[in-house]
N, C-alpha and C positions, 0 to 999 in steps of 0.2 A: 295862731296863738290865742288862747282864751283870755277873756278879761278876768283879772283876779277879783276875789271878793274884797270888800272894803277892809276886812280884817287882814287879809294877806298884803294888800297895798300898804296899809298903815304899818304892818310889821316890817316890811321892806324899807319904808321911810325911816323908821326908828333905827333899824340896823345901819342904814347909810349915815344917819345922823351921829351914831356912836363912832363911826369911822371917819367922820368929817375932818378935813384939814382945818387948822385954826387960822383966823385972821386972813392976812393977805396970801397965805399959802394955798388958798382955795383955787386960785388960777393956775397953780403949778401941777395940779392933778386932773388932767382932762378926762381920764376914765371915770373918776369919782363924779365929776360934774355931769358927764353923760349919763351915768347910772342914776344920779339924783333927778335929772330932768325926765328920764324914762319912768322912774317911780312916781313922780308927780303926775305925769300923763296917765299912768295906770290908775292912780287914785282917783283922778277926775273921771275916768271912764267908769270905775266902780260906783261912783256917786251919781252918775248920770241916770236919768230916768230911763226905764226900759222902753225901747222902741219896738212897736209891733212889726213883725216880719210877715210879708205876704204868704198866704197859705200855700201857694204853689211852690214855694221854696222849701217846704217841709220835706224831710227825708226820714224814713223809718229809724235811721241811726240817731235822730234827735230824741227818740223815746217820747214819753208822756210830756205834754206841754199844756199851756193854758191857751185855749182857742177863743178868739174874740170876733164879734161882729160889730162893725162901726156904722153909726154912732153907738157907743157903749150904752146900752139900756138894760142890760142884765148881767149877772155874774158870768165869768168865763166858764167854758166847758173844760174840765181837766181830763186829759187822756190823749189818745191818738185817733186819726181818722180811721184806723182799722178796727176800733172798738165797735161792737155791735150796736151800742146805744148812742153813738155819735149822731146828732141830728143833721149834720152836713151843711148847715148854712153859714158857718163861721168863715170869715175871710182872711184872718190874720192869726198869728200865734206869738206868744212870748215863752221863754224858757221858765221852768219852775225855779223858785227861789231856793237857796240852800236850806237843808234841813237844820232845825235848831240844835244847838249843842246839848242843851239840857232843859228840862221843863222848870218853870218857876214853881217853887214849893208853896203850897197853901199854908196859912198860918197854923193849921191843925196838924201838919205833918212834921215829924221829927226829922232833923237833918241827918 
């Protein structure tokens, strides 16, 4: 199971909040309570800082990633170990962040 984005986690929390039992009824719906705690846990995971994964755990199915060498003294390499320009000295990787939904418009651009 992949960790949801913070947007997905918050959307699930809002959905559950709209379905929430009122007052003391909360204890009478164990499934809702279980779903609520699961959604809280997923939101915490989405907010957690990315942890670098050891390079030997990389698989080509992971696709392009950010490759790091510790201690971090330079920007990461973006790509795969199969790329011809990969320098090869990076020891860990993190997954790429999600793509932006839309660019911010400059003040000179019409909406």
